[in-house]
Backbone as CSV, one residue per row, in Angstrom:
resi,resn,N_x,N_y,N_z,CA_x,CA_y,CA_z,C_x,C_y,C_z
1,MET,-39.570,103.581,-36.054,-40.431,104.310,-35.203,-40.902,103.236,-34.166
2,GLU,-40.735,103.006,-32.504,-41.279,102.418,-32.122,-42.910,102.165,-31.915
3,ASP,-43.149,100.906,-31.317,-44.707,100.369,-31.310,-45.113,101.042,-30.254
4,PRO,-46.583,101.989,-30.469,-46.845,102.760,-29.454,-47.379,101.939,-28.713
5,ARG,-48.253,100.374,-28.167,-48.762,99.896,-27.603,-47.454,99.573,-26.724
6,ALA,-46.308,98.594,-26.882,-45.419,98.960,-26.198,-44.776,99.751,-25.471
7,VAL,-44.617,101.286,-26.147,-44.246,102.000,-25.121,-45.218,102.765,-24.113
8,THR,-46.897,102.384,-24.487,-47.373,102.515,-23.425,-47.431,101.538,-22.077
9,LEU,-47.502,100.657,-23.024,-46.697,99.520,-21.649,-45.978,99.636,-20.551
10,HIS,-44.575,100.175,-21.625,-43.826,100.517,-20.592,-43.629,101.535,-19.462
11,GLN,-44.500,102.644,-20.225,-44.558,103.375,-19.058,-45.469,103.361,-18.323
12,THR,-46.077,102.482,-18.443,-47.647,102.209,-17.362,-47.097,100.840,-16.372
13,TRP,-45.639,100.285,-16.579,-46.158,98.686,-15.863,-46.177,98.023,-16.226
14,GLY,-47.059,98.096,-17.755,-47.667,96.923,-18.117,-46.805,95.922,-18.513
15,HIS,-45.404,96.059,-18.788,-44.527,95.203,-19.039,-44.375,94.305,-18.030
16,LEU,-44.342,94.809,-16.445,-43.948,93.867,-15.489,-45.058,93.274,-15.194
17,PHE,-46.442,93.255,-15.618,-47.344,92.673,-15.579,-47.176,90.710,-16.020
18,PRO,-47.616,89.892,-14.965,-47.206,88.639,-15.204,-47.698,87.742,-16.311
19,GLN,-47.764,87.384,-17.575,-48.028,86.840,-18.631,-48.540,85.739,-18.644
20,GLU,-48.320,84.530,-17.848,-49.206,83.755,-17.562,-48.939,83.466,-16.282
21,GLN,-49.576,82.112,-16.151,-50.249,81.476,-14.969,-49.929,80.831,-14.267
22,SER,-48.707,81.052,-13.274,-47.843,80.172,-12.530,-47.852,80.053,-10.909
23,ARG,-46.764,79.569,-10.564,-46.674,79.186,-8.766,-45.552,78.336,-8.750
24,HIS,-44.760,79.752,-7.654,-43.969,78.889,-7.413,-43.479,79.172,-5.290
25,LYS,-42.205,78.828,-5.277,-41.797,78.630,-4.089,-41.076,79.975,-3.526
26,ALA,-40.916,80.303,-2.706,-39.865,81.797,-2.329,-39.637,81.530,-1.000
27,THR,-39.090,82.512,-0.417,-38.854,82.638,0.923,-38.509,84.231,0.862
28,ILE,-39.278,84.496,1.626,-39.121,86.207,1.938,-38.488,86.070,3.796
29,ARG,-38.279,87.822,4.159,-37.004,87.865,4.768,-37.942,89.134,5.920
30,VAL,-38.794,89.078,6.742,-39.229,90.171,7.494,-38.587,90.564,9.096
31,ALA,-38.885,91.709,8.649,-38.170,92.226,10.516,-39.523,92.586,11.558
32,GLN,-39.333,92.507,12.581,-40.494,93.605,13.256,-39.847,94.673,13.719
33,SER,-40.389,96.020,13.588,-39.715,96.988,14.518,-40.219,97.399,15.512
34,ALA,-39.510,98.396,15.996,-40.155,98.498,17.614,-41.039,99.860,17.246
35,TYR,-41.685,100.128,16.137,-42.396,101.119,16.123,-43.575,101.085,15.522
36,THR,-43.413,100.064,13.762,-44.216,100.290,12.847,-44.691,99.298,12.412
37,GLY,-44.733,97.851,13.007,-45.116,96.914,12.561,-43.508,95.961,12.349
38,LEU,-44.637,95.264,10.960,-43.319,94.200,9.855,-42.632,94.863,8.660
39,HIS,-41.503,94.577,8.489,-41.013,95.708,7.340,-40.384,94.090,6.371
40,LEU,-40.071,94.502,5.983,-39.703,93.301,4.045,-38.150,93.821,4.118
41,LEU,-37.446,92.683,4.328,-35.660,92.701,4.553,-35.405,92.339,3.244
42,ASP,-36.133,91.010,2.696,-35.438,90.640,1.408,-36.623,89.459,0.790
43,HIS,-36.551,89.178,-0.539,-36.848,87.935,-0.870,-36.203,87.155,-2.111
44,ASP,-36.596,85.967,-2.193,-36.221,85.958,-3.828,-36.946,85.316,-4.722
45,SER,-37.988,85.956,-4.410,-38.929,85.208,-5.810,-38.714,86.388,-7.313
46,LYS,-39.386,85.353,-8.172,-38.800,85.965,-9.549,-39.655,86.951,-9.672
47,PHE,-40.444,87.494,-9.220,-41.606,88.255,-9.118,-41.307,90.136,-9.080
48,ALA,-39.492,90.141,-8.875,-39.220,91.001,-7.680,-39.781,92.792,-8.687
49,ASP,-39.431,92.614,-9.497,-39.970,94.268,-10.673,-41.408,94.767,-10.063
50,SER,-42.429,93.684,-10.023,-44.044,94.038,-10.014,-44.079,95.176,-9.288
51,PRO,-44.937,95.938,-9.257,-45.421,96.739,-8.365,-46.844,95.433,-7.954
52,TRP,-47.507,94.959,-8.815,-48.326,94.055,-8.344,-48.067,93.084,-7.244
53,PHE,-46.471,92.614,-7.360,-46.341,91.912,-6.410,-45.673,92.366,-5.257
54,TYR,-45.677,93.641,-4.827,-45.010,94.162,-4.438,-46.315,94.905,-3.159
55,ALA,-47.789,94.932,-3.962,-48.376,95.386,-3.039,-49.098,93.852,-2.204
56,SER,-48.826,92.882,-3.079,-49.589,91.506,-2.363,-48.638,91.269,-1.083
57,LEU,-47.678,91.511,-0.946,-45.837,91.181,-0.120,-46.620,92.141,1.178
58,GLU,-47.179,93.898,0.834,-47.781,94.366,1.965,-49.039,93.905,2.763
59,GLU,-49.590,93.405,2.021,-50.981,93.212,2.606,-50.707,91.390,2.862
60,PHE,-50.000,90.786,2.148,-49.508,89.347,3.376,-48.888,89.556,4.891
61,MET,-47.840,90.991,4.655,-47.731,90.777,6.104,-48.056,91.500,6.812
62,TYR,-48.965,92.390,6.458,-50.093,93.108,7.237,-50.724,91.982,8.118
63,ASN,-50.966,90.961,7.147,-51.689,89.456,8.333,-51.296,88.801,9.169
64,LEU,-50.074,89.065,9.149,-49.454,88.571,10.194,-49.178,88.611,11.141
65,PRO,-48.795,88.009,12.220,-49.187,88.093,13.299,-47.605,88.244,13.801
66,ASP,-47.562,89.581,14.735,-46.185,90.461,14.848,-45.146,89.952,15.774
67,LEU,-44.143,89.813,15.430,-42.363,89.238,16.106,-42.368,89.647,17.105
68,GLU,-40.905,89.196,17.502,-40.430,90.642,18.930,-40.270,91.531,18.353
69,PRO,-39.465,92.519,19.134,-39.544,93.831,18.328,-37.584,93.886,18.288
70,GLY,-37.369,93.940,17.079,-35.735,93.294,16.369,-35.333,92.036,15.870
71,GLU,-36.864,90.785,16.406,-37.366,90.107,15.681,-36.856,89.808,13.828
72,VAL,-35.988,88.826,13.789,-35.937,88.708,12.002,-36.486,87.311,11.627
73,LYS,-37.314,86.939,10.623,-37.689,85.728,10.597,-37.916,85.170,8.675
74,ASP,-37.764,83.998,8.607,-37.574,83.834,6.968,-38.522,83.092,7.413
75,ILE,-39.718,83.271,6.277,-41.028,82.826,5.786,-40.926,82.144,4.665
76,PRO,-41.325,80.572,4.336,-40.829,80.367,3.050,-42.273,80.656,2.759
77,VAL,-42.846,80.974,0.971,-44.352,80.921,0.959,-44.353,80.418,-0.506
78,THR,-45.756,79.957,-1.067,-46.547,79.858,-2.068,-46.736,81.185,-2.564
79,ILE,-45.820,81.779,-4.183,-46.827,82.964,-4.464,-46.999,82.564,-6.004
80,GLN,-48.431,82.913,-6.215,-49.343,82.243,-7.063,-49.529,83.987,-8.290
81,VAL,-49.647,83.738,-9.105,-50.437,84.514,-10.146,-51.903,84.027,-10.366
82,VAL,-52.953,84.898,-9.946,-54.490,84.524,-9.419,-54.973,84.918,-10.583
83,THR,-54.584,85.988,-11.264,-55.343,86.864,-12.598,-54.913,87.135,-13.985
84,LYS,-55.632,87.171,-14.746,-54.862,87.684,-15.964,-55.494,88.925,-16.539
85,ILE,-55.702,90.083,-15.411,-56.888,91.435,-15.521,-55.892,92.542,-16.132
86,GLN,-56.847,92.897,-17.270,-55.690,93.947,-17.784,-55.409,95.426,-17.398
87,HIS,-56.777,95.262,-16.663,-56.430,97.108,-16.101,-55.292,97.146,-15.289
88,ILE,-54.720,98.214,-14.228,-53.827,98.319,-13.639,-54.590,98.964,-12.087
89,TYR,-55.231,99.676,-12.087,-55.875,100.099,-10.991,-58.038,100.352,-11.097
90,TRP,-58.681,100.208,-9.858,-59.803,100.090,-9.613,-60.388,101.473,-9.171
91,ALA,-61.530,101.698,-9.080,-61.687,102.450,-7.809,-62.418,102.175,-6.960
92,ASP,-62.977,102.292,-5.938,-63.778,102.104,-4.509,-64.354,103.174,-3.828
93,GLU,-64.759,102.304,-2.667,-65.440,103.924,-2.109,-64.265,104.472,-1.312
94,GLU,-63.057,103.923,-0.987,-61.996,103.942,-0.095,-60.907,104.757,-1.212
95,GLY,-61.091,104.916,-2.082,-59.688,105.318,-3.453,-59.476,104.223,-4.487
96,TRP,-58.394,104.345,-4.853,-57.659,103.793,-5.600,-57.427,102.288,-5.038
97,MET,-57.058,100.903,-5.848,-56.965,99.858,-5.010,-55.890,99.085,-6.402
98,MET,-55.799,98.401,-6.019,-54.579,97.437,-7.096,-55.490,96.212,-7.061
99,PRO,-55.633,95.237,-8.225,-55.898,94.352,-8.167,-55.543,93.469,-7.524
100,GLU,-56.118,91.917,-7.383,-55.322,91.294,-6.645,-54.618,90.372,-8.219
101,VAL,-53.017,89.766,-8.229,-52.676,89.674,-9.124,-52.160,87.998,-8.536
102,TYR,-51.200,88.878,-7.322,-50.661,87.549,-7.131,-51.442,86.998,-5.222
103,LYS,-51.365,85.860,-5.157,-52.062,84.728,-4.117,-50.750,84.747,-3.598
104,ILE,-50.304,85.100,-2.272,-49.288,84.463,-1.513,-49.995,83.950,-0.289
105,THR,-49.313,82.971,0.262,-49.412,81.996,1.221,-48.108,80.981,2.274
106,GLU,-48.375,81.609,3.545,-47.402,80.609,3.813,-47.670,79.588,3.583
107,ILE,-46.051,78.737,3.692,-46.122,77.104,3.425,-45.724,76.893,4.894
108,LYS,-47.027,75.929,5.563,-46.584,76.079,6.901,-45.672,74.805,7.261
109,GLU,-45.092,74.131,8.287,-44.207,72.654,8.780,-45.091,72.082,8.995
110,LYS,-45.602,70.942,8.047,-46.179,69.851,8.529,-45.867,69.733,10.323
111,THR,-47.148,68.720,10.898,-46.829,68.578,12.319,-47.275,66.620,11.787
112,LYS,-46.488,66.104,12.843,-46.756,64.266,12.986,-47.619,64.181,13.630
């Protein structure tokens, strides 16, 4: 018989929640649509399967300045696990939200 806790974690994506505090560098590739803003094309993050990672990516991309329509850009970033909370969602006045689990920060080129 399977462990009920393991089954529940798997069915609620709990097995994809980061297990340790960490920070690593990655690159995300975005493209500017002519109609609906930036779209994620690719990334090289080790957190690829995590729904919390994709929620953080969406928020990060939302805050980026627009590019020219059709423009593709590779953005070097630092991805840091910032919390170890164990619940998946919480409610606020506007509905259900995902907690901040990952902090994604653009790595700016150093200027001399």
